[in-house]
C-alpha positions as CSV (number, residue, x, y, z in Angstrom):
1,M,-8.9,-100.2,79.7
2,P,-8.9,-96.5,80.4
3,P,-11.8,-95.2,82.1
4,E,-14.4,-93.5,80.0
5,P,-14.7,-89.8,80.4
6,A,-17.5,-88.7,82.5
7,A,-20.5,-87.8,80.5
8,L,-21.1,-84.0,80.3
9,P,-24.3,-82.7,81.3
10,R,-26.7,-82.2,78.4
11,S,-27.2,-78.6,79.3
12,L,-23.6,-77.7,78.6
13,A,-23.4,-79.4,75.2
14,P,-25.0,-76.7,73.1
15,P,-23.0,-73.8,74.5
16,L,-19.8,-75.7,74.2
17,V,-20.5,-76.6,70.6
18,A,-21.3,-72.9,69.9
19,A,-18.1,-71.8,71.6
20,A,-16.1,-74.3,69.7
21,L,-17.5,-73.1,66.5
22,L,-16.9,-69.5,67.4
23,I,-13.3,-70.3,68.3
24,G,-12.8,-72.2,65.1
25,C,-14.2,-69.2,63.0
26,A,-12.1,-66.8,64.9
27,A,-8.9,-68.8,64.7
28,A,-9.1,-69.4,61.0
29,P,-9.8,-66.1,59.2
30,P,-10.9,-66.3,55.6
31,A,-8.2,-66.2,53.1
32,P,-7.8,-62.8,51.5
33,E,-8.8,-62.5,48.0
34,P,-5.9,-62.2,45.6
35,P,-5.3,-58.6,44.4
36,A,-6.9,-57.8,41.1
37,P,-4.3,-57.5,38.3
38,A,-3.2,-54.0,37.5
39,P,-4.7,-52.7,34.3
40,P,-2.2,-52.4,31.5
41,P,-0.8,-48.9,31.2
42,V,-2.6,-46.7,28.7
43,I,-0.2,-45.2,26.1
44,V,-1.5,-41.9,24.8
45,V,-0.3,-41.2,21.3
46,Q,-0.8,-37.6,20.2
47,A,-1.7,-37.2,16.6
48,P,0.7,-34.8,14.8
49,A,-0.6,-31.3,14.6
50,P,-2.0,-30.4,11.2
51,P,0.2,-28.1,9.2
52,P,-0.9,-24.5,9.4
53,A,-3.2,-23.6,6.7
54,A,-1.5,-21.6,4.0
55,A,-2.8,-18.1,3.7
56,P,-5.0,-17.7,0.7
57,P,-3.3,-15.8,-2.1
58,A,-4.1,-12.1,-2.3
59,P,-6.8,-11.5,-4.8
60,A,-5.6,-10.0,-8.0
61,P,-6.5,-6.3,-8.3
62,P,-9.4,-5.6,-10.5
63,A,-8.9,-4.1,-13.9
64,E,-10.3,-0.8,-12.7
65,S,-7.4,-0.4,-10.2
66,A,-4.7,-2.0,-12.4
67,A,-5.0,0.5,-15.2
68,P,-4.4,3.6,-13.1
69,A,-1.6,1.8,-11.2
70,A,0.1,0.9,-14.5
71,M,-0.3,4.5,-15.7
72,L,1.2,5.9,-12.6
73,A,4.2,3.6,-13.0
74,Y,4.5,4.8,-16.6
75,A,4.4,8.4,-15.6
76,D,7.1,7.8,-13.1
77,R,9.3,6.2,-15.8
78,V,8.9,8.9,-18.4
79,R,9.5,11.7,-15.9
80,S,13.2,11.1,-16.2
81,L,13.4,10.9,-20.0
82,G,15.6,13.3,-21.8
83,L,14.4,15.1,-25.0
84,P,15.8,12.4,-27.4
85,A,14.2,9.6,-25.5
86,A,10.9,11.5,-25.1
87,A,10.9,12.1,-28.9
88,L,11.4,8.3,-29.6
89,E,8.6,7.4,-27.1
90,L,6.3,9.9,-28.8
91,S,7.0,8.4,-32.2
92,R,6.4,4.9,-30.8
93,L,3.1,5.9,-29.3
94,S,1.9,7.7,-32.4
95,A,2.5,4.6,-34.5
96,E,0.2,2.5,-32.3
97,A,-3.6,2.5,-32.1
98,Q,-4.9,5.6,-30.4
99,T,-6.6,4.0,-27.4
100,P,-7.3,6.1,-24.2
101,A,-4.3,4.5,-22.5
102,H,-2.0,5.6,-25.4
103,Q,-3.5,9.1,-25.5
104,L,-2.9,9.5,-21.8
105,Q,0.7,8.2,-22.2
106,M,1.3,10.6,-25.0
107,A,0.1,13.5,-22.8
108,L,2.4,12.4,-20.0
109,V,5.4,12.3,-22.4
110,L,4.4,15.7,-23.9
111,L,4.5,17.2,-20.4
112,Q,8.2,16.3,-20.2
113,T,9.3,17.9,-23.6
114,R,8.7,21.6,-22.6
115,A,8.5,22.3,-26.3
116,P,6.3,25.2,-27.5
117,G,2.8,23.9,-28.2
118,D,3.3,20.5,-26.5
119,S,1.4,21.5,-23.3
120,A,-1.6,22.6,-25.4
121,R,-1.4,19.3,-27.3
122,A,-1.3,17.4,-24.0
123,A,-4.3,19.2,-22.8
124,Q,-6.3,18.2,-25.9
125,L,-5.3,14.5,-25.4
126,L,-6.4,14.6,-21.8
127,Q,-9.8,16.1,-22.8
128,R,-10.2,13.2,-25.3
129,V,-9.6,10.6,-22.6
130,Q,-12.1,12.3,-20.3
131,A,-14.7,12.6,-23.0
132,E,-14.6,8.9,-24.0
133,D,-17.0,6.7,-22.1
134,S,-15.7,3.2,-22.7
135,P,-14.7,0.5,-20.2
136,E,-11.1,1.1,-21.0
137,A,-11.3,4.9,-20.5
138,R,-13.5,5.1,-17.4
139,P,-10.8,3.8,-15.0
140,L,-8.4,6.5,-16.4
141,H,-10.8,9.4,-15.9
142,P,-9.7,10.4,-12.4
143,L,-6.0,10.3,-13.4
144,A,-6.7,12.3,-16.6
145,R,-8.6,14.9,-14.6
146,Q,-5.7,15.2,-12.1
147,V,-3.1,15.6,-14.8
148,A,-5.3,18.1,-16.6
149,A,-5.7,20.1,-13.4
150,Q,-2.0,20.1,-12.8
151,L,-1.4,21.1,-16.4
152,A,-3.9,24.0,-16.2
153,E,-2.2,25.2,-13.0
154,Q,1.2,24.9,-14.7
155,R,0.0,26.9,-17.7
156,R,-1.5,29.5,-15.4
157,L,1.8,29.9,-13.6
158,E,3.7,30.0,-16.9
159,E,1.4,32.7,-18.2
160,Q,1.8,34.7,-15.0
161,L,5.5,34.4,-15.2
162,E,5.5,35.5,-18.8
163,R,3.4,38.5,-17.9
164,Q,5.8,39.4,-15.1
165,S,8.7,39.0,-17.4
166,Q,7.0,41.2,-20.0
167,Q,6.3,43.8,-17.4
168,A,10.0,43.7,-16.3
169,R,11.1,44.1,-19.9
170,D,8.8,47.1,-20.3
171,A,10.0,48.7,-17.1
172,Q,13.6,48.2,-18.3
173,R,12.9,49.7,-21.7
174,R,11.3,52.7,-20.0
175,A,14.2,53.0,-17.7
176,D,16.6,52.9,-20.7
177,Q,14.6,55.5,-22.5
178,L,14.7,57.8,-19.5
179,Q,18.4,57.2,-19.2
180,D,18.9,58.2,-22.8
181,R,16.9,61.4,-22.4
182,L,18.9,62.3,-19.3
183,E,22.1,61.7,-21.2
184,A,20.8,63.9,-24.0
185,L,19.9,66.7,-21.6
186,R,23.3,66.5,-20.1
187,A,24.9,66.7,-23.5
188,I,22.9,69.8,-24.3
189,E,23.8,71.4,-21.0
190,R,27.5,70.8,-21.7
191,A,27.2,72.2,-25.2
192,R,25.7,75.5,-24.1
193,P,28.2,78.4,-24.1
194,N,29.2,79.8,-20.8
195,R,27.5,83.1,-20.0
196,P,29.8,86.0,-19.2
197,T,29.9,86.9,-15.6
198,A,28.7,90.4,-14.7
199,P,31.4,93.1,-13.8
């Protein structure tokens, strides 16, 4: 039989047990914890951009500004009318109801005819439009005043030109009379007998 190991002193037993435990703890490190699973990738989906808001439609011009604008367009159209077309337009307007708009249109056409008396007739129509205080006539008042002022200035210039023309005709007539007198005096001078010369 093998000999039994010698008994260890009792004072060494606790330290040896502690050392053995320490060596065992140091030799076998704890198993590392398994890594946490990676979170699933986050897919960012961008919402489509909203379509740009359509611009609101431009507000329709009020009736107060539509009437003068339409009248200006009409004035631009009749400015190029010849005399036959202007006469037809006047007859068409005369057959319709005499509203302020028609009266102003007639005045605009009369300004293009250049016939005697038509400018005075146009001035009367413009005065009627300005004198009427109706919802239809009020938006046309500024335009009627402007056309009436231009017509008055045109008539003033025509009268001034007529006065100057009359003065030129008078001056020419006086010049012709003086020329006739001068010719008569020359004729008399030629008809006189020659005086005899002294010896």
